[in-house]
Backbone as JSON Lines, residues from 0, in Angstrom:
{"i":0,"aa":"R","n":[-44.83,252.95,149.16],"ca":[-44.96,254.39,149.33],"c":[-44.88,254.8,150.8]}
{"i":1,"aa":"M","n":[-44.33,253.93,151.61],"ca":[-44.2,254.28,153.02],"c":[-42.87,254.96,153.31]}
{"i":2,"aa":"R","n":[-41.99,254.96,152.32],"ca":[-40.69,255.62,152.42],"c":[-39.84,255.1,153.57]}
{"i":3,"aa":"M","n":[-39.89,253.81,153.74],"ca":[-39.06,253.18,154.77],"c":[-37.77,252.68,154.13]}
{"i":4,"aa":"I","n":[-37.52,251.39,154.06],"ca":[-36.27,250.91,153.48],"c":[-36.23,251.26,151.99]}
{"i":5,"aa":"C","n":[-35.12,251.77,151.55],"ca":[-34.94,252.14,150.14],"c":[-35.03,250.9,149.26]}
{"i":6,"aa":"G","n":[-35.71,251.0,148.14],"ca":[-35.83,249.87,147.22],"c":[-34.49,249.41,146.7]}
{"i":7,"aa":"T","n":[-33.57,250.33,146.5],"ca":[-32.23,249.98,146.06],"c":[-31.53,249.12,147.11]}
{"i":8,"aa":"V","n":[-31.72,249.47,148.36],"ca":[-31.14,248.71,149.46],"c":[-31.74,247.31,149.5]}
{"i":9,"aa":"S","n":[-33.05,247.22,149.28],"ca":[-33.7,245.9,149.23],"c":[-33.09,245.05,148.12]}
{"i":10,"aa":"G","n":[-32.82,245.66,146.98],"ca":[-32.19,244.95,145.88],"c":[-30.79,244.48,146.23]}
{"i":11,"aa":"L","n":[-30.06,245.32,146.94],"ca":[-28.71,244.96,147.37],"c":[-28.75,243.73,148.28]}
{"i":12,"aa":"V","n":[-29.72,243.69,149.18],"ca":[-29.88,242.55,150.09],"c":[-30.24,241.29,149.28]}
{"i":13,"aa":"M","n":[-31.1,241.44,148.28],"ca":[-31.46,240.28,147.46],"c":[-30.26,239.74,146.7]}
{"i":14,"aa":"L","n":[-29.43,240.63,146.17],"ca":[-28.22,240.17,145.48],"c":[-27.31,239.39,146.43]}
{"i":15,"aa":"A","n":[-27.16,239.89,147.64],"ca":[-26.33,239.18,148.62],"c":[-26.92,237.81,148.9]}
{"i":16,"aa":"G","n":[-28.23,237.74,149.04],"ca":[-28.88,236.46,149.28],"c":[-28.68,235.48,148.14]}
{"i":17,"aa":"L","n":[-28.73,236.0,146.92],"ca":[-28.5,235.13,145.76],"c":[-27.05,234.65,145.73]}
{"i":18,"aa":"D","n":[-26.14,235.49,146.17],"ca":[-24.73,235.13,146.13],"c":[-24.34,234.18,147.26]}
{"i":19,"aa":"C","n":[-24.76,234.47,148.48],"ca":[-24.25,233.69,149.61],"c":[-25.35,233.1,150.49]}
{"i":20,"aa":"G","n":[-26.59,233.25,150.09],"ca":[-27.68,232.69,150.88],"c":[-27.64,231.17,150.89]}
{"i":21,"aa":"Q","n":[-28.15,230.59,151.93],"ca":[-28.14,229.14,152.06],"c":[-29.5,228.57,151.65]}
{"i":22,"aa":"T","n":[-29.5,227.31,151.27],"ca":[-30.74,226.65,150.86],"c":[-31.21,225.63,151.88]}
{"i":23,"aa":"E","n":[-30.39,225.35,152.87],"ca":[-30.75,224.41,153.94],"c":[-30.98,225.19,155.23]}
{"i":24,"aa":"G","n":[-32.14,225.03,155.81],"ca":[-32.45,225.73,157.05],"c":[-31.51,225.4,158.19]}
{"i":25,"aa":"S","n":[-30.91,224.24,158.15],"ca":[-29.99,223.83,159.21],"c":[-28.59,224.43,159.07]}
{"i":26,"aa":"D","n":[-28.34,225.13,157.98],"ca":[-27.01,225.7,157.72],"c":[-26.84,227.01,158.49]}
{"i":27,"aa":"R","n":[-26.61,226.9,159.78],"ca":[-26.47,228.07,160.64],"c":[-25.22,228.88,160.31]}
{"i":28,"aa":"E","n":[-24.14,228.2,159.98],"ca":[-22.9,228.9,159.64],"c":[-23.08,229.73,158.37]}
{"i":29,"aa":"G","n":[-23.72,229.14,157.37],"ca":[-23.98,229.85,156.12],"c":[-24.9,231.04,156.33]}
{"i":30,"aa":"K","n":[-25.89,230.86,157.17],"ca":[-26.83,231.95,157.47],"c":[-26.11,233.1,158.18]}
{"i":31,"aa":"A","n":[-25.27,232.76,159.15],"ca":[-24.51,233.79,159.87],"c":[-23.58,234.54,158.92]}
{"i":32,"aa":"Y","n":[-22.95,233.81,158.0],"ca":[-22.06,234.45,157.03],"c":[-22.85,235.42,156.14]}
{"i":33,"aa":"C","n":[-24.0,234.98,155.65],"ca":[-24.8,235.84,154.78],"c":[-25.27,237.09,155.53]}
{"i":34,"aa":"Y","n":[-25.68,236.93,156.78],"ca":[-26.08,238.09,157.59],"c":[-24.92,239.08,157.71]}
{"i":35,"aa":"K","n":[-23.72,238.54,157.92],"ca":[-22.53,239.39,158.04],"c":[-22.29,240.17,156.74]}
{"i":36,"aa":"V","n":[-22.4,239.48,155.62],"ca":[-22.22,240.14,154.32],"c":[-23.25,241.24,154.14]}
{"i":37,"aa":"V","n":[-24.51,240.95,154.44],"ca":[-25.57,241.95,154.3],"c":[-25.29,243.15,155.19]}
{"i":38,"aa":"Q","n":[-24.91,242.92,156.42],"ca":[-24.61,244.02,157.34],"c":[-23.47,244.89,156.81]}
{"i":39,"aa":"E","n":[-22.44,244.25,156.27],"ca":[-21.3,245.01,155.72],"c":[-21.71,245.82,154.5]}
{"i":40,"aa":"L","n":[-22.5,245.21,153.61],"ca":[-22.95,245.93,152.41],"c":[-23.81,247.12,152.79]}
{"i":41,"aa":"L","n":[-24.72,246.93,153.74],"ca":[-25.61,248.03,154.13],"c":[-24.86,249.12,154.87]}
{"i":42,"aa":"E","n":[-23.86,248.74,155.65],"ca":[-23.05,249.75,156.33],"c":[-22.29,250.59,155.3]}
{"i":43,"aa":"T","n":[-21.76,249.95,154.28],"ca":[-21.06,250.68,153.21],"c":[-22.03,251.62,152.5]}
{"i":44,"aa":"F","n":[-23.23,251.13,152.18],"ca":[-24.23,251.97,151.52],"c":[-24.56,253.17,152.4]}
{"i":45,"aa":"K","n":[-24.75,252.91,153.68],"ca":[-25.09,254.0,154.62],"c":[-23.96,255.03,154.7]}
{"i":46,"aa":"Q","n":[-22.71,254.55,154.75],"ca":[-21.57,255.47,154.82],"c":[-21.5,256.35,153.57]}
{"i":47,"aa":"R","n":[-21.76,255.77,152.42],"ca":[-21.64,256.52,151.16],"c":[-22.85,257.39,150.86]}
{"i":48,"aa":"N","n":[-24.01,257.0,151.37],"ca":[-25.24,257.7,150.99],"c":[-25.97,258.36,152.15]}
{"i":49,"aa":"G","n":[-25.53,258.1,153.37],"ca":[-26.11,258.76,154.53],"c":[-27.2,257.99,155.23]}
{"i":50,"aa":"S","n":[-27.81,257.03,154.58],"ca":[-28.91,256.29,155.18],"c":[-29.28,255.11,154.3]}
{"i":51,"aa":"V","n":[-30.11,254.23,154.82],"ca":[-30.74,253.17,154.03],"c":[-32.25,253.37,154.0]}
{"i":52,"aa":"V","n":[-32.7,254.48,154.57],"ca":[-34.13,254.79,154.67],"c":[-34.52,255.75,153.56]}
{"i":53,"aa":"C","n":[-35.53,255.39,152.8],"ca":[-35.97,256.17,151.65],"c":[-36.25,257.63,152.02]}
{"i":54,"aa":"A","n":[-37.06,257.86,153.05],"ca":[-37.43,259.22,153.42],"c":[-36.19,260.07,153.72]}
{"i":55,"aa":"E","n":[-35.21,259.48,154.37],"ca":[-33.99,260.22,154.69],"c":[-33.18,260.51,153.44]}
{"i":56,"aa":"L","n":[-33.12,259.54,152.52],"ca":[-32.4,259.75,151.27],"c":[-33.07,260.83,150.42]}
{"i":57,"aa":"L","n":[-34.38,260.96,150.57],"ca":[-35.13,261.98,149.83],"c":[-35.16,263.32,150.55]}
{"i":58,"aa":"G","n":[-34.55,263.37,151.74],"ca":[-34.57,264.62,152.52],"c":[-35.9,264.86,153.21]}
{"i":59,"aa":"L","n":[-36.63,263.8,153.51],"ca":[-37.94,263.9,154.14],"c":[-37.92,263.25,155.52]}
{"i":60,"aa":"S","n":[-36.85,263.4,156.25],"ca":[-36.67,262.65,157.5],"c":[-37.78,262.88,158.51]}
{"i":61,"aa":"G","n":[-38.47,264.01,158.47],"ca":[-39.58,264.25,159.39],"c":[-40.92,263.84,158.81]}
{"i":62,"aa":"C","n":[-40.9,263.18,157.67],"ca":[-42.1,262.8,156.95],"c":[-42.87,261.72,157.68]}
{"i":63,"aa":"P","n":[-44.16,261.94,157.94],"ca":[-44.95,260.87,158.56],"c":[-45.17,259.73,157.57]}
{"i":64,"aa":"V","n":[-45.54,258.58,158.07],"ca":[-45.82,257.44,157.21],"c":[-46.94,257.82,156.25]}
{"i":65,"aa":"V","n":[-46.75,257.5,155.0],"ca":[-47.72,257.87,153.97],"c":[-48.97,257.0,154.11]}
{"i":66,"aa":"K","n":[-50.11,257.64,154.1],"ca":[-51.38,256.93,154.23],"c":[-51.79,256.32,152.89]}
{"i":67,"aa":"S","n":[-52.7,255.39,152.94],"ca":[-53.12,254.7,151.71],"c":[-53.85,255.63,150.75]}
{"i":68,"aa":"T","n":[-54.28,256.8,151.22],"ca":[-54.97,257.76,150.34],"c":[-53.99,258.67,149.61]}
{"i":69,"aa":"F","n":[-52.71,258.48,149.86],"ca":[-51.68,259.29,149.24],"c":[-51.76,259.17,147.72]}
{"i":70,"aa":"V","n":[-51.73,260.32,147.06],"ca":[-51.71,260.34,145.59],"c":[-50.32,260.83,145.18]}
{"i":71,"aa":"P","n":[-49.53,259.97,144.56],"ca":[-48.17,260.35,144.2],"c":[-48.15,261.38,143.07]}
{"i":72,"aa":"D","n":[-47.05,262.13,143.02],"ca":[-46.85,263.07,141.92],"c":[-46.77,262.3,140.61]}
{"i":73,"aa":"E","n":[-47.08,262.97,139.53],"ca":[-46.96,262.34,138.2],"c":[-45.51,261.99,137.95]}
{"i":74,"aa":"R","n":[-45.28,260.79,137.46],"ca":[-43.92,260.33,137.17],"c":[-43.53,260.79,135.77]}
{"i":75,"aa":"N","n":[-42.83,261.91,135.73],"ca":[-42.38,262.46,134.45],"c":[-40.92,262.88,134.59]}
{"i":76,"aa":"A","n":[-40.36,263.41,133.53],"ca":[-38.94,263.78,133.53],"c":[-38.63,264.79,134.63]}
{"i":77,"aa":"E","n":[-39.5,265.73,134.86],"ca":[-39.29,266.75,135.89],"c":[-39.28,266.13,137.29]}
{"i":78,"aa":"Y","n":[-40.16,265.2,137.51],"ca":[-40.22,264.49,138.79],"c":[-38.9,263.78,139.07]}
{"i":79,"aa":"Y","n":[-38.38,263.05,138.08],"ca":[-37.16,262.28,138.28],"c":[-35.91,263.14,138.38]}
{"i":80,"aa":"K","n":[-35.94,264.37,137.91],"ca":[-34.79,265.27,138.07],"c":[-34.53,265.54,139.55]}
{"i":81,"aa":"K","n":[-35.58,265.51,140.35],"ca":[-35.48,265.82,141.78],"c":[-35.17,264.59,142.63]}
{"i":82,"aa":"R","n":[-35.16,263.42,142.05],"ca":[-35.0,262.19,142.79],"c":[-33.56,261.67,142.72]}
{"i":83,"aa":"P","n":[-33.03,261.21,143.83],"ca":[-31.66,260.66,143.82],"c":[-31.62,259.17,143.49]}
{"i":84,"aa":"C","n":[-32.73,258.6,143.09],"ca":[-32.83,257.14,142.95],"c":[-31.82,256.54,142.0]}
{"i":85,"aa":"A","n":[-31.62,257.13,140.85],"ca":[-30.66,256.58,139.88],"c":[-29.25,256.56,140.47]}
{"i":86,"aa":"Q","n":[-28.89,257.59,141.2],"ca":[-27.57,257.64,141.82],"c":[-27.43,256.57,142.91]}
{"i":87,"aa":"K","n":[-28.53,256.31,143.62],"ca":[-28.49,255.29,144.68],"c":[-28.37,253.89,144.08]}
{"i":88,"aa":"V","n":[-29.02,253.66,142.95],"ca":[-28.9,252.38,142.25],"c":[-27.46,252.19,141.8]}
{"i":89,"aa":"E","n":[-26.87,253.24,141.24],"ca":[-25.47,253.15,140.81],"c":[-24.56,252.88,142.0]}
{"i":90,"aa":"S","n":[-24.79,253.54,143.1],"ca":[-23.98,253.33,144.29],"c":[-24.08,251.88,144.76]}
{"i":91,"aa":"A","n":[-25.29,251.35,144.83],"ca":[-25.48,249.97,145.27],"c":[-24.8,248.99,144.32]}
{"i":92,"aa":"A","n":[-24.9,249.26,143.02],"ca":[-24.25,248.38,142.04],"c":[-22.74,248.39,142.23]}
{"i":93,"aa":"R","n":[-22.18,249.56,142.47],"ca":[-20.73,249.65,142.69],"c":[-20.32,248.91,143.97]}
{"i":94,"aa":"I","n":[-21.12,249.08,145.02],"ca":[-20.83,248.4,146.29],"c":[-20.84,246.89,146.09]}
{"i":95,"aa":"F","n":[-21.83,246.39,145.36],"ca":[-21.91,244.95,145.14],"c":[-20.77,244.47,144.25]}
{"i":96,"aa":"A","n":[-20.42,245.24,143.24],"ca":[-19.31,244.87,142.37],"c":[-18.0,244.82,143.17]}
{"i":97,"aa":"E","n":[-17.81,245.77,144.06],"ca":[-16.61,245.78,144.91],"c":[-16.59,244.55,145.82]}
{"i":98,"aa":"Y","n":[-17.75,244.19,146.35],"ca":[-17.87,242.99,147.19],"c":[-17.45,241.76,146.39]}
{"i":99,"aa":"L","n":[-17.96,241.63,145.18],"ca":[-17.62,240.48,144.34],"c":[-16.12,240.44,144.03]}
{"i":100,"aa":"Q","n":[-15.54,241.61,143.77],"ca":[-14.09,241.67,143.48],"c":[-13.28,241.23,144.7]}
{"i":101,"aa":"R","n":[-13.67,241.71,145.88],"ca":[-12.96,241.3,147.11],"c":[-13.1,239.79,147.33]}
{"i":102,"aa":"K","n":[-14.25,239.28,147.04],"ca":[-14.53,237.87,147.26],"c":[-13.64,237.0,146.36]}
{"i":103,"aa":"Q","n":[-13.37,237.46,145.16],"ca":[-12.56,236.69,144.22],"c":[-11.07,236.85,144.45]}
{"i":104,"aa":"A","n":[-10.69,237.89,145.18],"ca":[-9.26,238.17,145.41],"c":[-8.63,237.17,146.35]}
């Protein structure tokens, strides 16, 4: 609830790690490649969505960090009508699918 990195973006990074992450700490080349992939995926997400930061995606760019006493709004249909989260998940899924297609080409 700190509205920093978007959860969808975190998922996109995890998918990249599952696809190209290395299992040996000494694999510097593999690590560098995975970092490059992550940077490219996040840049594409940022270009298409304007940011990778939750508060900015929600239009709350001046929003202070949420304190632990924060009480969130009730999660109901009306609440989700105002949220762009489903569209951001779709965008991230498309970006990752495009990455996989390019990789296989």
